[in-house]
C-alpha positions in Angstrom: 107.6 98.9 113.7 111.0 97.3 113.0 113.1 98.2 110.1 113.8 95.3 107.5 117.0 94.0 106.1 117.2 91.1 103.6 120.4 89.3 103.1 121.2 88.0 99.6 119.9 84.3 100.0 116.7 85.4 100.9 116.4 88.1 98.3 117.3 85.7 95.5 114.8 83.1 96.6 111.9 85.7 97.0 112.8 87.2 93.7 112.6 83.9 91.9 109.2 83.0 93.4 106.5 82.5 90.5 103.5 81.5 92.7 101.9 84.7 93.6 100.0 83.2 96.4 103.1 81.9 97.9 104.9 85.3 97.4 102.0 87.0 99.2 102.1 84.5 102.2 105.9 85.5 102.6 105.1 89.2 102.3 102.4 88.7 105.0 105.0 86.7 107.2 107.5 89.4 107.0 105.0 92.1 107.8 103.9 90.1 110.9 107.5 89.6 111.9 108.1 93.4 111.7 105.3 94.2 113.8 106.4 91.7 116.4 109.9 90.4 115.9 109.6 87.7 118.6 106.9 85.8 116.8 109.2 83.1 115.2 110.5 80.0 117.3 114.1 80.8 118.5 116.6 78.0 117.3 119.1 76.2 119.5 122.8 74.9 119.2 124.6 76.1 115.9 121.8 78.3 115.2 121.4 80.1 118.4 120.1 83.8 118.0 118.3 82.8 114.8 114.5 82.8 114.6 112.4 80.5 112.3 109.0 81.2 111.0 107.0 78.4 109.3 104.6 79.1 106.2 102.4 76.2 105.1 101.2 76.2 101.7 99.9 73.4 99.4 100.8 70.9 102.1 104.5 71.9 101.8 106.3 73.6 104.8 108.2 76.8 103.9 110.6 78.5 106.3 111.9 82.1 106.7 115.1 82.5 109.0 116.0 85.8 110.6 117.7 87.5 113.4 116.9 90.6 115.4 119.4 93.2 115.9 119.0 96.0 118.5 121.1 99.1 117.6 119.5 102.6 117.7 116.2 100.8 116.8 115.1 97.3 116.0 116.3 95.8 112.7 114.8 92.4 111.5 117.4 90.7 109.2 116.0 88.1 106.9 118.7 85.6 106.4 117.1 82.9 104.3 113.8 81.8 102.9 112.8 78.3 101.3 111.3 74.9 101.7 111.8 72.9 104.7 113.7 70.3 102.8 117.6 70.9 103.7 116.7 74.3 104.9 118.6 74.2 108.1 121.6 72.5 106.6 122.0 75.4 104.1 121.4 77.9 106.6 124.1 76.5 109.0 126.6 76.6 105.9 125.8 80.3 105.3 125.4 81.4 108.9 128.4 79.8 110.5 
């Protein structure tokens, strides 16, 4: 299983989550990604190298953006988490 590293934007969002069911969905998504880092969809263009994982809850699309680093072992770096609205614009500003 891969190691996990969570960057500040994602950590802040996940810490503020009040909805326990949504928080559990994020935890399950992170666990699934750690077991298979290639699970998310690879992005193109400005976000090349970033992968996105969708979480659907209460008819709202939530996103989890991460990268995979291969050093001595596999490390999954969670960059950002949040709702789909304006998600990729914020990600581009943070990541570039």
